CHARMM-style PDB file with segment names, atoms N, HN, CA, C and O in Angstrom:
ATOM      1  N   MET     1     -43.940 -20.886 -21.227  1.00  0.00      PROA
ATOM      2  CA  MET     1     -42.983 -20.721 -22.293  1.00  0.00      PROA
ATOM      3  C   MET     1     -41.578 -20.851 -21.728  1.00  0.00      PROA
ATOM      4  O   MET     1     -41.263 -20.223 -20.716  1.00  0.00      PROA
ATOM      5  N   MET     2     -40.746 -21.634 -22.344  1.00  0.00      PROA
ATOM      6  HN  MET     2     -41.001 -22.144 -23.166  1.00  0.00      PROA
ATOM      7  CA  MET     2     -39.380 -21.872 -21.877  1.00  0.00      PROA
ATOM      8  C   MET     2     -38.444 -20.802 -22.438  1.00  0.00      PROA
ATOM      9  O   MET     2     -38.372 -20.589 -23.648  1.00  0.00      PROA
ATOM     10  N   GLU     3     -37.731 -20.140 -21.533  1.00  0.00      PROA
ATOM     11  HN  GLU     3     -37.790 -20.313 -20.550  1.00  0.00      PROA
ATOM     12  CA  GLU     3     -36.721 -19.189 -21.979  1.00  0.00      PROA
ATOM     13  C   GLU     3     -35.401 -19.913 -22.149  1.00  0.00      PROA
ATOM     14  O   GLU     3     -35.181 -20.965 -21.549  1.00  0.00      PROA
ATOM     15  N   SER     4     -34.526 -19.355 -22.961  1.00  0.00      PROA
ATOM     16  HN  SER     4     -34.705 -18.500 -23.448  1.00  0.00      PROA
ATOM     17  CA  SER     4     -33.261 -20.025 -23.241  1.00  0.00      PROA
ATOM     18  C   SER     4     -32.288 -19.836 -22.068  1.00  0.00      PROA
ATOM     19  O   SER     4     -32.474 -18.981 -21.201  1.00  0.00      PROA
ATOM     20  N   TYR     5     -31.262 -20.660 -22.083  1.00  0.00      PROA
ATOM     21  HN  TYR     5     -31.112 -21.354 -22.787  1.00  0.00      PROA
ATOM     22  CA  TYR     5     -30.228 -20.553 -21.048  1.00  0.00      PROA
ATOM     23  C   TYR     5     -29.469 -19.235 -21.164  1.00  0.00      PROA
ATOM     24  O   TYR     5     -29.030 -18.687 -20.153  1.00  0.00      PROA
ATOM     25  N   ALA     6     -29.311 -18.731 -22.356  1.00  0.00      PROA
ATOM     26  HN  ALA     6     -29.667 -19.176 -23.178  1.00  0.00      PROA
ATOM     27  CA  ALA     6     -28.613 -17.459 -22.557  1.00  0.00      PROA
ATOM     28  C   ALA     6     -29.363 -16.324 -21.878  1.00  0.00      PROA
ATOM     29  O   ALA     6     -28.748 -15.438 -21.285  1.00  0.00      PROA
ATOM     30  N   TYR     7     -30.689 -16.347 -21.962  1.00  0.00      PROA
ATOM     31  HN  TYR     7     -31.189 -17.067 -22.443  1.00  0.00      PROA
ATOM     32  CA  TYR     7     -31.495 -15.328 -21.305  1.00  0.00      PROA
ATOM     33  C   TYR     7     -31.300 -15.375 -19.788  1.00  0.00      PROA
ATOM     34  O   TYR     7     -31.134 -14.333 -19.154  1.00  0.00      PROA
ATOM     35  N   HSD     8     -31.318 -16.556 -19.213  1.00  0.00      PROA
ATOM     36  HN  HSD     8     -31.453 -17.402 -19.727  1.00  0.00      PROA
ATOM     37  CA  HSD     8     -31.136 -16.705 -17.763  1.00  0.00      PROA
ATOM     38  C   HSD     8     -29.722 -16.301 -17.345  1.00  0.00      PROA
ATOM     39  O   HSD     8     -29.532 -15.687 -16.294  1.00  0.00      PROA
ATOM     40  N   LEU     9     -28.735 -16.644 -18.167  1.00  0.00      PROA
ATOM     41  HN  LEU     9     -28.889 -17.143 -19.020  1.00  0.00      PROA
ATOM     42  CA  LEU     9     -27.348 -16.262 -17.869  1.00  0.00      PROA
ATOM     43  C   LEU     9     -27.192 -14.751 -17.907  1.00  0.00      PROA
ATOM     44  O   LEU     9     -26.568 -14.166 -17.022  1.00  0.00      PROA
ATOM     45  N   LEU    10     -27.761 -14.113 -18.937  1.00  0.00      PROA
ATOM     46  HN  LEU    10     -28.268 -14.588 -19.656  1.00  0.00      PROA
ATOM     47  CA  LEU    10     -27.680 -12.666 -19.048  1.00  0.00      PROA
ATOM     48  C   LEU    10     -28.397 -11.992 -17.878  1.00  0.00      PROA
ATOM     49  O   LEU    10     -27.897 -11.016 -17.320  1.00  0.00      PROA
ATOM     50  N   LYS    11     -29.550 -12.506 -17.514  1.00  0.00      PROA
ATOM     51  HN  LYS    11     -29.957 -13.299 -17.967  1.00  0.00      PROA
ATOM     52  CA  LYS    11     -30.306 -11.948 -16.381  1.00  0.00      PROA
ATOM     53  C   LYS    11     -29.520 -12.073 -15.083  1.00  0.00      PROA
ATOM     54  O   LYS    11     -29.501 -11.140 -14.280  1.00  0.00      PROA
ATOM     55  N   ALA    12     -28.871 -13.215 -14.869  1.00  0.00      PROA
ATOM     56  HN  ALA    12     -28.887 -13.973 -15.521  1.00  0.00      PROA
ATOM     57  CA  ALA    12     -28.072 -13.425 -13.648  1.00  0.00      PROA
ATOM     58  C   ALA    12     -26.872 -12.483 -13.631  1.00  0.00      PROA
ATOM     59  O   ALA    12     -26.537 -11.939 -12.579  1.00  0.00      PROA
ATOM     60  N   LEU    13     -26.219 -12.278 -14.775  1.00  0.00      PROA
ATOM     61  HN  LEU    13     -26.491 -12.720 -15.630  1.00  0.00      PROA
ATOM     62  CA  LEU    13     -25.057 -11.389 -14.828  1.00  0.00      PROA
ATOM     63  C   LEU    13     -25.460  -9.932 -14.587  1.00  0.00      PROA
ATOM     64  O   LEU    13     -24.741  -9.192 -13.917  1.00  0.00      PROA
ATOM     65  N   VAL    14     -26.599  -9.525 -15.127  1.00  0.00      PROA
ATOM     66  HN  VAL    14     -27.183 -10.127 -15.672  1.00  0.00      PROA
ATOM     67  CA  VAL    14     -27.077  -8.159 -14.893  1.00  0.00      PROA
ATOM     68  C   VAL    14     -27.396  -7.966 -13.417  1.00  0.00      PROA
ATOM     69  O   VAL    14     -27.035  -6.940 -12.839  1.00  0.00      PROA
ATOM     70  N   MET    15     -28.052  -8.915 -12.810  1.00  0.00      PROA
ATOM     71  HN  MET    15     -28.345  -9.748 -13.279  1.00  0.00      PROA
ATOM     72  CA  MET    15     -28.384  -8.790 -11.387  1.00  0.00      PROA
ATOM     73  C   MET    15     -27.122  -8.792 -10.520  1.00  0.00      PROA
ATOM     74  O   MET    15     -27.046  -8.074  -9.523  1.00  0.00      PROA
ATOM     75  N   LEU    16     -26.137  -9.602 -10.905  1.00  0.00      PROA
ATOM     76  HN  LEU    16     -26.199 -10.186 -11.715  1.00  0.00      PROA
ATOM     77  CA  LEU    16     -24.866  -9.601 -10.179  1.00  0.00      PROA
ATOM     78  C   LEU    16     -24.201  -8.232 -10.280  1.00  0.00      PROA
ATOM     79  O   LEU    16     -23.653  -7.738  -9.295  1.00  0.00      PROA
ATOM     80  N   GLY    17     -24.243  -7.620 -11.454  1.00  0.00      PROA
ATOM     81  HN  GLY    17     -24.689  -8.022 -12.254  1.00  0.00      PROA
ATOM     82  CA  GLY    17     -23.689  -6.279 -11.628  1.00  0.00      PROA
ATOM     83  C   GLY    17     -24.410  -5.253 -10.774  1.00  0.00      PROA
ATOM     84  O   GLY    17     -23.781  -4.365 -10.199  1.00  0.00      PROA
ATOM     85  N   VAL    18     -25.735  -5.373 -10.688  1.00  0.00      PROA
ATOM     86  HN  VAL    18     -26.246  -6.095 -11.155  1.00  0.00      PROA
ATOM     87  CA  VAL    18     -26.512  -4.441  -9.863  1.00  0.00      PROA
ATOM     88  C   VAL    18     -26.123  -4.590  -8.387  1.00  0.00      PROA
ATOM     89  O   VAL    18     -25.900  -3.598  -7.694  1.00  0.00      PROA
ATOM     90  N   VAL    19     -26.045  -5.820  -7.923  1.00  0.00      PROA
ATOM     91  HN  VAL    19     -26.226  -6.626  -8.486  1.00  0.00      PROA
ATOM     92  CA  VAL    19     -25.701  -6.060  -6.511  1.00  0.00      PROA
ATOM     93  C   VAL    19     -24.294  -5.564  -6.209  1.00  0.00      PROA
ATOM     94  O   VAL    19     -24.080  -4.936  -5.172  1.00  0.00      PROA
ATOM     95  N   LEU    20     -23.333  -5.829  -7.083  1.00  0.00      PROA
ATOM     96  HN  LEU    20     -23.507  -6.339  -7.925  1.00  0.00      PROA
ATOM     97  CA  LEU    20     -21.967  -5.354  -6.859  1.00  0.00      PROA
ATOM     98  C   LEU    20     -21.891  -3.830  -6.909  1.00  0.00      PROA
ATOM     99  O   LEU    20     -21.130  -3.222  -6.156  1.00  0.00      PROA
ATOM    100  N   GLY    21     -22.672  -3.215  -7.787  1.00  0.00      PROA
ATOM    101  HN  GLY    21     -23.290  -3.709  -8.398  1.00  0.00      PROA
ATOM    102  CA  GLY    21     -22.706  -1.758  -7.858  1.00  0.00      PROA
ATOM    103  C   GLY    21     -23.268  -1.140  -6.588  1.00  0.00      PROA
ATOM    104  O   GLY    21     -22.738  -0.141  -6.102  1.00  0.00      PROA
ATOM    105  N   VAL    22     -24.330  -1.715  -6.047  1.00  0.00      PROA
ATOM    106  HN  VAL    22     -24.761  -2.526  -6.442  1.00  0.00      PROA
ATOM    107  CA  VAL    22     -24.905  -1.213  -4.803  1.00  0.00      PROA
ATOM    108  C   VAL    22     -23.916  -1.382  -3.655  1.00  0.00      PROA
ATOM    109  O   VAL    22     -23.798  -0.499  -2.806  1.00  0.00      PROA
ATOM    110  N   MET    23     -23.210  -2.500  -3.621  1.00  0.00      PROA
ATOM    111  HN  MET    23     -23.305  -3.218  -4.310  1.00  0.00      PROA
ATOM    112  CA  MET    23     -22.214  -2.717  -2.571  1.00  0.00      PROA
ATOM    113  C   MET    23     -21.073  -1.713  -2.685  1.00  0.00      PROA
ATOM    114  O   MET    23     -20.597  -1.199  -1.673  1.00  0.00      PROA
ATOM    115  N   ALA    24     -20.632  -1.428  -3.910  1.00  0.00      PROA
ATOM    116  HN  ALA    24     -21.020  -1.845  -4.732  1.00  0.00      PROA
ATOM    117  CA  ALA    24     -19.545  -0.460  -4.117  1.00  0.00      PROA
ATOM    118  C   ALA    24     -19.984   0.921  -3.643  1.00  0.00      PROA
ATOM    119  O   ALA    24     -19.217   1.617  -2.978  1.00  0.00      PROA
ATOM    120  N   LEU    25     -21.208   1.325  -3.974  1.00  0.00      PROA
ATOM    121  HN  LEU    25     -21.832   0.759  -4.514  1.00  0.00      PROA
ATOM    122  CA  LEU    25     -21.707   2.622  -3.513  1.00  0.00      PROA
ATOM    123  C   LEU    25     -21.810   2.684  -1.992  1.00  0.00      PROA
ATOM    124  O   LEU    25     -21.504   3.713  -1.389  1.00  0.00      PROA
ATOM    125  N   PHE    26     -22.235   1.596  -1.377  1.00  0.00      PROA
ATOM    126  HN  PHE    26     -22.483   0.761  -1.867  1.00  0.00      PROA
ATOM    127  CA  PHE    26     -22.342   1.539   0.073  1.00  0.00      PROA
ATOM    128  C   PHE    26     -20.970   1.725   0.736  1.00  0.00      PROA
ATOM    129  O   PHE    26     -20.838   2.500   1.682  1.00  0.00      PROA
ATOM    130  N   PHE    27     -19.957   1.019   0.243  1.00  0.00      PROA
ATOM    131  HN  PHE    27     -20.063   0.388  -0.527  1.00  0.00      PROA
ATOM    132  CA  PHE    27     -18.625   1.124   0.850  1.00  0.00      PROA
ATOM    133  C   PHE    27     -17.998   2.483   0.569  1.00  0.00      PROA
ATOM    134  O   PHE    27     -17.255   2.998   1.405  1.00  0.00      PROA
ATOM    135  N   TYR    28     -18.279   3.074  -0.587  1.00  0.00      PROA
ATOM    136  HN  TYR    28     -18.883   2.656  -1.266  1.00  0.00      PROA
ATOM    137  CA  TYR    28     -17.775   4.418  -0.883  1.00  0.00      PROA
ATOM    138  C   TYR    28     -18.385   5.429   0.089  1.00  0.00      PROA
ATOM    139  O   TYR    28     -17.678   6.281   0.628  1.00  0.00      PROA
ATOM    140  N   ALA    29     -19.696   5.334   0.310  1.00  0.00      PROA
ATOM    141  HN  ALA    29     -20.270   4.642  -0.128  1.00  0.00      PROA
ATOM    142  CA  ALA    29     -20.366   6.238   1.237  1.00  0.00      PROA
ATOM    143  C   ALA    29     -19.855   6.028   2.668  1.00  0.00      PROA
ATOM    144  O   ALA    29     -19.672   6.993   3.409  1.00  0.00      PROA
ATOM    145  N   LEU    30     -19.628   4.786   3.048  1.00  0.00      PROA
ATOM    146  HN  LEU    30     -19.777   4.002   2.446  1.00  0.00      PROA
ATOM    147  CA  LEU    30     -19.106   4.498   4.381  1.00  0.00      PROA
ATOM    148  C   LEU    30     -17.726   5.107   4.566  1.00  0.00      PROA
ATOM    149  O   LEU    30     -17.431   5.656   5.628  1.00  0.00      PROA
ATOM    150  N   ARG    31     -16.882   5.019   3.553  1.00  0.00      PROA
ATOM    151  HN  ARG    31     -17.121   4.574   2.691  1.00  0.00      PROA
ATOM    152  CA  ARG    31     -15.544   5.602   3.643  1.00  0.00      PROA
ATOM    153  C   ARG    31     -15.622   7.120   3.749  1.00  0.00      PROA
ATOM    154  O   ARG    31     -14.857   7.730   4.496  1.00  0.00      PROA
ATOM    155  N   LEU    32     -16.546   7.736   3.002  1.00  0.00      PROA
ATOM    156  HN  LEU    32     -17.168   7.240   2.395  1.00  0.00      PROA
ATOM    157  CA  LEU    32     -16.711   9.186   3.108  1.00  0.00      PROA
ATOM    158  C   LEU    32     -17.174   9.590   4.498  1.00  0.00      PROA
ATOM    159  O   LEU    32     -16.707  10.592   5.037  1.00  0.00      PROA
ATOM    160  N   LEU    33     -18.076   8.831   5.079  1.00  0.00      PROA
ATOM    161  HN  LEU    33     -18.456   8.017   4.640  1.00  0.00      PROA
ATOM    162  CA  LEU    33     -18.550   9.152   6.421  1.00  0.00      PROA
ATOM    163  C   LEU    33     -17.446   9.012   7.465  1.00  0.00      PROA
ATOM    164  O   LEU    33     -17.392   9.791   8.417  1.00  0.00      PROA
ATOM    165  N   GLN    34     -16.576   8.037   7.297  1.00  0.00      PROA
ATOM    166  HN  GLN    34     -16.620   7.404   6.524  1.00  0.00      PROA
ATOM    167  CA  GLN    34     -15.485   7.846   8.254  1.00  0.00      PROA
ATOM    168  C   GLN    34     -14.482   8.984   8.173  1.00  0.00      PROA
ATOM    169  O   GLN    34     -13.890   9.359   9.185  1.00  0.00      PROA
ATOM    170  N   ARG    35     -14.282   9.542   6.974  1.00  0.00      PROA
ATOM    171  HN  ARG    35     -14.763   9.237   6.152  1.00  0.00      PROA
ATOM    172  CA  ARG    35     -13.338  10.646   6.820  1.00  0.00      PROA
ATOM    173  C   ARG    35     -13.961  11.986   7.135  1.00  0.00      PROA
ATOM    174  O   ARG    35     -13.249  12.987   7.226  1.00  0.00      PROA
ATOM    175  N   GLY    36     -15.268  12.034   7.305  1.00  0.00      PROA
ATOM    176  HN  GLY    36     -15.846  11.222   7.232  1.00  0.00      PROA
ATOM    177  CA  GLY    36     -15.917  13.294   7.632  1.00  0.00      PROA
ATOM    178  C   GLY    36     -16.248  14.116   6.411  1.00  0.00      PROA
ATOM    179  O   GLY    36     -16.132  15.341   6.455  1.00  0.00      PROA
ATOM    180  N   GLY    37     -16.647  13.504   5.341  1.00  0.00      PROA
ATOM    181  HN  GLY    37     -16.741  12.509   5.305  1.00  0.00      PROA
ATOM    182  CA  GLY    37     -16.998  14.243   4.134  1.00  0.00      PROA
ATOM    183  C   GLY    37     -15.917  14.107   3.074  1.00  0.00      PROA
ATOM    184  O   GLY    37     -14.974  13.330   3.224  1.00  0.00      PROA
ATOM    185  N   ARG    38     -16.066  14.865   2.015  1.00  0.00      PROA
ATOM    186  HN  ARG    38     -16.833  15.496   1.893  1.00  0.00      PROA
ATOM    187  CA  ARG    38     -15.113  14.760   0.905  1.00  0.00      PROA
ATOM    188  C   ARG    38     -13.742  15.304   1.263  1.00  0.00      PROA
ATOM    189  O   ARG    38     -12.731  14.690   0.923  1.00  0.00      PROA
ATOM    190  N   THR    39     -13.682  16.451   1.948  1.00  0.00      PROA
ATOM    191  HN  THR    39     -14.503  16.950   2.225  1.00  0.00      PROA
ATOM    192  CA  THR    39     -12.386  17.072   2.213  1.00  0.00      PROA
ATOM    193  C   THR    39     -11.835  16.728   3.587  1.00  0.00      PROA
ATOM    194  O   THR    39     -10.618  16.665   3.765  1.00  0.00      PROA
ATOM    195  N   GLY    40     -12.701  16.508   4.551  1.00  0.00      PROA
ATOM    196  HN  GLY    40     -13.690  16.559   4.406  1.00  0.00      PROA
ATOM    197  CA  GLY    40     -12.244  16.281   5.910  1.00  0.00      PROA
ATOM    198  C   GLY    40     -11.771  17.562   6.562  1.00  0.00      PROA
ATOM    199  O   GLY    40     -11.125  17.519   7.609  1.00  0.00      PROA
ATOM    200  N   ALA    41     -12.082  18.711   5.960  1.00  0.00      PROA
ATOM    201  HN  ALA    41     -12.607  18.746   5.110  1.00  0.00      PROA
ATOM    202  CA  ALA    41     -11.633  20.000   6.473  1.00  0.00      PROA
ATOM    203  C   ALA    41     -12.303  20.299   7.807  1.00  0.00      PROA
ATOM    204  O   ALA    41     -13.452  19.921   8.036  1.00  0.00      PROA
ATOM    205  N   GLY    42     -11.587  20.970   8.669  1.00  0.00      PROA
ATOM    206  HN  GLY    42     -10.654  21.277   8.483  1.00  0.00      PROA
ATOM    207  CA  GLY    42     -12.149  21.368   9.938  1.00  0.00      PROA
ATOM    208  C   GLY    42     -12.032  20.311  11.027  1.00  0.00      PROA
ATOM    209  O   GLY    42     -12.429  20.555  12.166  1.00  0.00      PROA
ATOM    210  N   ARG    43     -11.506  19.167  10.702  1.00  0.00      PROA
ATOM    211  HN  ARG    43     -11.184  18.969   9.776  1.00  0.00      PROA
ATOM    212  CA  ARG    43     -11.371  18.114  11.707  1.00  0.00      PROA
ATOM    213  C   ARG    43      -9.908  18.028  12.121  1.00  0.00      PROA
ATOM    214  O   ARG    43      -9.055  17.623  11.332  1.00  0.00      PROA
ATOM    215  N   THR    44      -9.631  18.403  13.335  1.00  0.00      PROA
ATOM    216  HN  THR    44     -10.325  18.732  13.976  1.00  0.00      PROA
ATOM    217  CA  THR    44      -8.274  18.300  13.853  1.00  0.00      PROA
ATOM    218  C   THR    44      -8.296  17.395  15.077  1.00  0.00      PROA
ATOM    219  O   THR    44      -9.238  17.423  15.869  1.00  0.00      PROA
ATOM    220  N   SER    45      -7.269  16.610  15.217  1.00  0.00      PROA
ATOM    221  HN  SER    45      -6.504  16.587  14.574  1.00  0.00      PROA
ATOM    222  CA  SER    45      -7.187  15.693  16.338  1.00  0.00      PROA
ATOM    223  C   SER    45      -6.540  16.407  17.524  1.00  0.00      PROA
ATOM    224  O   SER    45      -5.563  17.134  17.340  1.00  0.00      PROA
ATOM    225  N   PRO    46      -7.058  16.218  18.720  1.00  0.00      PROA
ATOM    226  CA  PRO    46      -6.437  16.839  19.898  1.00  0.00      PROA
ATOM    227  C   PRO    46      -5.152  16.123  20.312  1.00  0.00      PROA
ATOM    228  O   PRO    46      -4.423  16.606  21.178  1.00  0.00      PROA
ATOM    229  N   VAL    47      -4.869  14.960  19.689  1.00  0.00      PROA
ATOM    230  HN  VAL    47      -5.461  14.567  18.985  1.00  0.00      PROA
ATOM    231  CA  VAL    47      -3.675  14.190  20.031  1.00  0.00      PROA
ATOM    232  C   VAL    47      -2.726  14.224  18.847  1.00  0.00      PROA
ATOM    233  O   VAL    47      -3.115  13.929  17.717  1.00  0.00      PROA
ATOM    234  N   ARG    48      -1.444  14.595  19.120  1.00  0.00      PROA
ATOM    235  HN  ARG    48      -1.128  14.834  20.038  1.00  0.00      PROA
ATOM    236  CA  ARG    48      -0.424  14.636  18.065  1.00  0.00      PROA
ATOM    237  C   ARG    48       0.820  13.924  18.574  1.00  0.00      PROA
ATOM    238  O   ARG    48       1.312  14.226  19.662  1.00  0.00      PROA
ATOM    239  N   VAL    49       1.330  12.976  17.787  1.00  0.00      PROA
ATOM    240  HN  VAL    49       0.930  12.731  16.904  1.00  0.00      PROA
ATOM    241  CA  VAL    49       2.549  12.263  18.170  1.00  0.00      PROA
ATOM    242  C   VAL    49       3.740  13.148  17.834  1.00  0.00      PROA
ATOM    243  O   VAL    49       3.938  13.531  16.681  1.00  0.00      PROA
ATOM    244  N   VAL    50       4.530  13.470  18.853  1.00  0.00      PROA
ATOM    245  HN  VAL    50       4.369  13.159  19.790  1.00  0.00      PROA
ATOM    246  CA  VAL    50       5.692  14.335  18.667  1.00  0.00      PROA
ATOM    247  C   VAL    50       6.879  13.508  18.190  1.00  0.00      PROA
ATOM    248  O   VAL    50       7.520  13.843  17.194  1.00  0.00      PROA
ATOM    249  N   THR    51       7.170  12.415  18.913  1.00  0.00      PROA
ATOM    250  HN  THR    51       6.650  12.142  19.722  1.00  0.00      PROA
ATOM    251  CA  THR    51       8.275  11.529  18.519  1.00  0.00      PROA
ATOM    252  C   THR    51       8.051  10.152  19.122  1.00  0.00      PROA
ATOM    253  O   THR    51       7.318   9.997  20.099  1.00  0.00      PROA
ATOM    254  N   THR    52       8.697   9.155  18.524  1.00  0.00      PROA
ATOM    255  HN  THR    52       9.292   9.281  17.730  1.00  0.00      PROA
ATOM    256  CA  THR    52       8.660   7.793  19.043  1.00  0.00      PROA
ATOM    257  C   THR    52      10.078   7.246  19.087  1.00  0.00      PROA
ATOM    258  O   THR    52      10.950   7.683  18.335  1.00  0.00      PROA
ATOM    259  N   ALA    53      10.295   6.293  19.969  1.00  0.00      PROA
ATOM    260  HN  ALA    53       9.587   5.938  20.580  1.00  0.00      PROA
ATOM    261  CA  ALA    53      11.604   5.655  20.089  1.00  0.00      PROA
ATOM    262  C   ALA    53      11.420   4.165  20.274  1.00  0.00      PROA
ATOM    263  O   ALA    53      10.508   3.727  20.975  1.00  0.00      PROA
ATOM    264  N   PHE    54      12.285   3.386  19.647  1.00  0.00      PROA
ATOM    265  HN  PHE    54      13.026   3.742  19.077  1.00  0.00      PROA
ATOM    266  CA  PHE    54      12.273   1.933  19.738  1.00  0.00      PROA
ATOM    267  C   PHE    54      13.090   1.529  20.963  1.00  0.00      PROA
ATOM    268  O   PHE    54      14.240   1.947  21.105  1.00  0.00      PROA
ATOM    269  N   LEU    55      12.502   0.715  21.854  1.00  0.00      PROA
ATOM    270  HN  LEU    55      11.568   0.376  21.739  1.00  0.00      PROA
ATOM    271  CA  LEU    55      13.182   0.297  23.066  1.00  0.00      PROA
ATOM    272  C   LEU    55      13.636  -1.157  23.029  1.00  0.00      PROA
ATOM    273  O   LEU    55      14.581  -1.524  23.728  1.00  0.00      PROA
ATOM    274  N   GLY    56      12.999  -1.964  22.251  1.00  0.00      PROA
ATOM    275  HN  GLY    56      12.232  -1.666  21.683  1.00  0.00      PROA
ATOM    276  CA  GLY    56      13.331  -3.378  22.204  1.00  0.00      PROA
ATOM    277  C   GLY    56      12.236  -4.134  21.459  1.00  0.00      PROA
ATOM    278  O   GLY    56      11.371  -3.540  20.815  1.00  0.00      PROA
ATOM    279  N   GLN    57      12.295  -5.453  21.563  1.00  0.00      PROA
ATOM    280  HN  GLN    57      12.998  -5.936  22.086  1.00  0.00      PROA
ATOM    281  CA  GLN    57      11.334  -6.283  20.864  1.00  0.00      PROA
ATOM    282  C   GLN    57       9.917  -5.962  21.337  1.00  0.00      PROA
ATOM    283  O   GLN    57       9.593  -6.144  22.510  1.00  0.00      PROA
ATOM    284  N   ARG    58       9.094  -5.493  20.439  1.00  0.00      PROA
ATOM    285  HN  ARG    58       9.358  -5.345  19.486  1.00  0.00      PROA
ATOM    286  CA  ARG    58       7.701  -5.102  20.708  1.00  0.00      PROA
ATOM    287  C   ARG    58       7.588  -4.058  21.809  1.00  0.00      PROA
ATOM    288  O   ARG    58       6.612  -4.050  22.559  1.00  0.00      PROA
ATOM    289  N   ARG    59       8.567  -3.186  21.910  1.00  0.00      PROA
ATOM    290  HN  ARG    59       9.360  -3.193  21.300  1.00  0.00      PROA
ATOM    291  CA  ARG    59       8.552  -2.124  22.922  1.00  0.00      PROA
ATOM    292  C   ARG    59       8.865  -0.787  22.249  1.00  0.00      PROA
ATOM    293  O   ARG    59       9.911  -0.619  21.621  1.00  0.00      PROA
ATOM    294  N   ASN    60       7.942   0.152  22.393  1.00  0.00      PROA
ATOM    295  HN  ASN    60       7.093   0.016  22.903  1.00  0.00      PROA
ATOM    296  CA  ASN    60       8.123   1.505  21.878  1.00  0.00      PROA
ATOM    297  C   ASN    60       7.691   2.493  22.951  1.00  0.00      PROA
ATOM    298  O   ASN    60       6.911   2.168  23.847  1.00  0.00      PROA
ATOM    299  N   ILE    61       8.215   3.700  22.838  1.00  0.00      PROA
ATOM    300  HN  ILE    61       8.849   3.964  22.111  1.00  0.00      PROA
ATOM    301  CA  ILE    61       7.778   4.785  23.695  1.00  0.00      PROA
ATOM    302  C   ILE    61       7.470   5.971  22.783  1.00  0.00      PROA
ATOM    303  O   ILE    61       8.135   6.176  21.767  1.00  0.00      PROA
ATOM    304  N   ALA    62       6.472   6.734  23.153  1.00  0.00      PROA
ATOM    305  HN  ALA    62       5.932   6.568  23.978  1.00  0.00      PROA
ATOM    306  CA  ALA    62       6.081   7.872  22.327  1.00  0.00      PROA
ATOM    307  C   ALA    62       5.852   9.089  23.199  1.00  0.00      PROA
ATOM    308  O   ALA    62       5.357   8.983  24.321  1.00  0.00      PROA
ATOM    309  N   ILE    63       6.215  10.243  22.672  1.00  0.00      PROA
ATOM    310  HN  ILE    63       6.617  10.329  21.760  1.00  0.00      PROA
ATOM    311  CA  ILE    63       5.898  11.514  23.314  1.00  0.00      PROA
ATOM    312  C   ILE    63       4.759  12.113  22.480  1.00  0.00      PROA
ATOM    313  O   ILE    63       4.883  12.301  21.270  1.00  0.00      PROA
ATOM    314  N   VAL    64       3.654  12.405  23.161  1.00  0.00      PROA
ATOM    315  HN  VAL    64       3.553  12.252  24.144  1.00  0.00      PROA
ATOM    316  CA  VAL    64       2.494  12.928  22.457  1.00  0.00      PROA
ATOM    317  C   VAL    64       2.083  14.265  23.060  1.00  0.00      PROA
ATOM    318  O   VAL    64       2.291  14.524  24.246  1.00  0.00      PROA
ATOM    319  N   ASP    65       1.505  15.091  22.231  1.00  0.00      PROA
ATOM    320  HN  ASP    65       1.336  14.881  21.268  1.00  0.00      PROA
ATOM    321  CA  ASP    65       0.964  16.381  22.646  1.00  0.00      PROA
ATOM    322  C   ASP    65      -0.545  16.236  22.697  1.00  0.00      PROA
ATOM    323  O   ASP    65      -1.197  16.034  21.673  1.00  0.00      PROA
ATOM    324  N   VAL    66      -1.094  16.341  23.904  1.00  0.00      PROA
ATOM    325  HN  VAL    66      -0.564  16.505  24.736  1.00  0.00      PROA
ATOM    326  CA  VAL    66      -2.535  16.232  24.088  1.00  0.00      PROA
ATOM    327  C   VAL    66      -3.033  17.561  24.635  1.00  0.00      PROA
ATOM    328  O   VAL    66      -2.772  17.904  25.788  1.00  0.00      PROA
ATOM    329  N   ALA    67      -3.746  18.303  23.807  1.00  0.00      PROA
ATOM    330  HN  ALA    67      -3.957  18.024  22.870  1.00  0.00      PROA
ATOM    331  CA  ALA    67      -4.322  19.589  24.211  1.00  0.00      PROA
ATOM    332  C   ALA    67      -3.268  20.511  24.824  1.00  0.00      PROA
ATOM    333  O   ALA    67      -3.535  21.167  25.831  1.00  0.00      PROA
ATOM    334  N   GLY    68      -2.078  20.569  24.230  1.00  0.00      PROA
ATOM    335  HN  GLY    68      -1.861  20.037  23.412  1.00  0.00      PROA
ATOM    336  CA  GLY    68      -1.041  21.452  24.693  1.00  0.00      PROA
ATOM    337  C   GLY    68      -0.151  20.903  25.778  1.00  0.00      PROA
ATOM    338  O   GLY    68       0.788  21.581  26.194  1.00  0.00      PROA
ATOM    339  N   GLU    69      -0.408  19.704  26.250  1.00  0.00      PROA
ATOM    340  HN  GLU    69      -1.171  19.154  25.911  1.00  0.00      PROA
ATOM    341  CA  GLU    69       0.392  19.090  27.314  1.00  0.00      PROA
ATOM    342  C   GLU    69       1.161  17.903  26.747  1.00  0.00      PROA
ATOM    343  O   GLU    69       0.574  17.033  26.103  1.00  0.00      PROA
ATOM    344  N   LEU    70       2.472  17.862  26.982  1.00  0.00      PROA
ATOM    345  HN  LEU    70       2.948  18.569  27.505  1.00  0.00      PROA
ATOM    346  CA  LEU    70       3.301  16.750  26.512  1.00  0.00      PROA
ATOM    347  C   LEU    70       3.250  15.606  27.495  1.00  0.00      PROA
ATOM    348  O   LEU    70       3.465  15.790  28.694  1.00  0.00      PROA
ATOM    349  N   LEU    71       2.967  14.433  26.988  1.00  0.00      PROA
ATOM    350  HN  LEU    71       2.792  14.283  26.014  1.00  0.00      PROA
ATOM    351  CA  LEU    71       2.909  13.225  27.817  1.00  0.00      PROA
ATOM    352  C   LEU    71       3.880  12.205  27.258  1.00  0.00      PROA
ATOM    353  OT1 LEU    71       4.001  11.106  27.799  1.00  0.00      PROA
TER     354      LEU     71
END
């Protein structure tokens, strides 16, 4: 039995929506994992940038606090 072109078009669009939805959920979950959950609470970095200074073309210097020591 021959199905119409409209049926095939609708089927293709629904499947495209399903695939895009699965991809969106995957990237959302990946972003949550990179941030450490919904809030990101309890995650502190041992490195903190105190100040930076511009020295010239593509040259910068930074003072950072690493575990209580300034470098």
